[in-house]
C-alpha positions as CSV (number, residue, x, y, z in Angstrom):
1,M,122.4,38.2,11.8
2,T,121.5,41.8,10.9
3,A,119.6,43.7,13.5
4,M,116.3,45.1,12.4
5,L,114.8,48.5,12.7
6,I,111.1,48.0,13.5
7,I,108.9,51.2,13.3
8,S,105.4,51.2,14.6
9,S,102.4,53.3,15.6
10,L,101.3,53.2,19.1
11,E,98.2,50.8,18.1
12,G,100.6,48.3,16.5
13,A,103.5,48.5,19.1
14,C,102.2,45.6,21.3
15,R,102.0,43.4,18.3
16,A,105.3,44.3,16.8
17,F,106.9,43.8,20.3
18,A,105.4,40.2,20.4
19,D,106.4,39.5,16.9
20,Y,109.8,40.7,16.7
21,E,110.9,40.3,20.4
22,P,113.3,43.5,20.2
23,A,116.3,44.0,22.3
24,R,115.6,47.7,22.6
25,V,112.6,49.9,22.4
26,I,112.2,53.7,22.1
27,S,108.7,55.0,23.0
28,L,107.8,58.5,21.9
29,L,104.5,59.3,23.5
30,S,102.2,62.3,24.2
31,G,101.6,62.7,27.9
32,E,98.0,61.3,27.9
33,E,99.0,58.2,26.1
34,A,99.5,55.0,28.0
35,L,102.7,53.0,27.6
36,P,102.1,49.8,25.5
37,C,102.2,46.3,27.1
38,F,106.0,45.4,27.2
39,D,105.5,43.1,30.0
40,G,108.7,41.9,31.7
41,F,110.8,44.2,29.4
42,D,113.9,45.5,31.1
43,P,113.5,49.3,31.7
44,D,117.2,49.8,31.0
45,R,116.5,48.9,27.4
46,H,113.5,50.8,27.1
47,L,113.7,54.6,26.4
48,Q,110.5,56.4,27.2
49,L,110.1,59.9,25.9
50,Y,107.0,62.1,26.6
51,V,106.1,64.9,24.3
52,E,104.2,67.5,26.3
53,R,102.1,70.3,24.9
54,E,104.5,73.0,24.5
55,S,103.4,76.7,24.5
56,S,106.2,78.6,22.9
57,G,109.0,78.3,20.4
58,D,111.6,78.3,23.1
59,S,109.8,75.5,25.0
60,I,109.2,73.5,21.9
61,N,112.9,73.8,20.8
62,A,114.2,72.9,24.2
63,A,111.9,69.9,24.5
64,A,113.1,68.6,20.9
65,R,116.7,69.1,21.8
66,R,116.2,66.9,25.1
67,R,114.6,64.3,23.0
68,A,117.3,64.3,20.4
69,V,120.0,64.0,23.1
70,E,118.3,61.2,24.8
71,V,117.8,59.2,21.6
72,V,121.5,59.7,20.8
73,R,122.6,58.7,24.3
74,F,120.3,55.7,24.3
75,V,121.6,54.5,20.9
76,R,125.2,55.1,21.8
77,S,124.6,52.8,24.8
78,W,123.2,49.9,22.7
79,D,125.7,47.3,21.6
80,G,123.8,46.7,18.4
81,E,122.9,43.3,19.2
82,G,119.1,42.4,18.5
83,D,116.4,44.4,16.8
84,I,115.1,47.8,18.0
85,L,111.5,48.9,18.0
86,I,110.7,52.6,17.7
87,H,107.1,53.9,18.1
88,C,105.0,56.7,18.4
89,N,101.3,57.6,18.1
90,R,100.8,57.4,14.6
91,G,104.1,55.8,13.5
92,V,104.8,58.7,10.9
93,S,106.7,61.5,12.1
94,R,108.6,61.2,15.7
95,S,109.3,57.3,15.3
96,T,110.5,57.8,11.7
97,A,112.7,60.6,12.8
98,A,114.1,58.6,15.6
99,A,114.5,55.6,13.0
100,F,116.6,58.1,10.7
101,V,118.8,59.0,13.6
102,V,119.4,55.3,14.6
103,M,120.1,54.6,10.8
104,C,122.7,57.7,10.7
105,M,124.3,56.5,13.8
106,R,124.7,52.8,12.8
107,A,126.0,53.6,9.3
108,P,128.0,56.9,9.7
109,E,129.9,56.3,6.5
110,V,126.8,56.0,4.4
111,D,125.5,59.2,2.8
112,E,122.5,60.6,4.6
113,G,120.5,61.0,1.4
114,V,120.8,57.2,0.7
115,L,119.7,56.3,4.2
116,A,116.7,58.8,4.0
117,A,115.9,57.2,0.5
118,A,115.9,53.7,2.3
119,L,113.8,54.7,5.0
120,R,111.2,56.4,2.6
121,K,111.2,53.2,0.3
122,A,110.6,50.9,3.4
123,A,108.0,53.3,4.8
124,P,106.5,55.5,2.0
125,F,104.3,57.3,4.7
126,A,107.5,58.2,6.7
127,D,107.5,62.1,7.4
128,P,110.4,62.5,9.9
129,C,110.0,65.3,12.4
130,P,112.6,67.9,11.2
131,L,113.1,69.5,14.6
132,L,114.3,66.0,16.1
133,V,116.6,65.4,13.1
134,S,118.1,68.7,13.0
135,Y,119.0,68.6,16.7
136,A,120.4,65.0,16.2
137,D,122.3,66.2,13.2
138,E,123.9,69.0,15.2
139,I,124.8,66.6,18.2
140,L,126.3,64.1,15.8
141,G,128.3,66.7,13.9
142,R,126.5,65.8,10.5
143,D,126.9,69.5,9.4
144,G,123.2,69.8,8.3
145,R,123.4,66.6,6.0
146,M,120.7,64.7,7.9
147,I,118.0,67.6,7.7
148,E,119.0,68.3,4.1
149,A,118.4,64.6,3.4
150,I,114.8,64.5,4.8
151,E,114.1,67.9,3.2
152,D,115.1,66.5,-0.2
153,L,112.7,63.5,0.2
154,P,109.5,63.7,-2.2
155,P,106.1,64.2,-0.3
156,P,105.2,61.1,1.8
157,L,102.2,59.1,1.2
158,T,99.2,60.1,3.7
159,A,98.5,57.8,6.5
160,I,96.6,58.2,9.5
161,T,98.2,55.5,11.3
162,A,101.1,53.6,9.6
163,P,101.6,50.0,9.4
164,V,104.6,48.3,11.1
165,T,107.6,48.7,8.9
166,T,110.9,46.9,9.2
167,L,114.3,47.3,7.5
168,P,117.8,46.0,8.2
169,L,120.3,48.0,10.0
170,V,123.7,48.0,8.5
171,A,126.4,48.1,11.1
């Protein structure tokens, strides 16, 4: 069975978790946001990344690099079995950036533009955070192709809070 990528807002995360019973979860939260109700979930299968209010360009870049390193490390440790839920506050930028990173890592032979287009088709509101994508691109040695792919997308649809989105992950 093909693993599914589930993208959600914080508001929809508990419902998505209950509905899909993912094997892995990536939470991208701000410091003041409470972790959703993932009762009994193995903490080793849950990456929790908190985005602090950064005050300078250097601290913003360093924090984004750390988050990209952690996402890549977490995905590399995943055997690919089961679904993965990725959520952030609105389900629009940080979560879709992490989802795009997962897609690129799971299908390294597929053109990044094709993967970005598939993400946008499934989630027309997707507006992947360029800083997270650019650092992941560098870590993965994609030579700028990941960031080019998201920069080449047409403007997203506007969404205050995005609905839960699913798409199959190719292995």
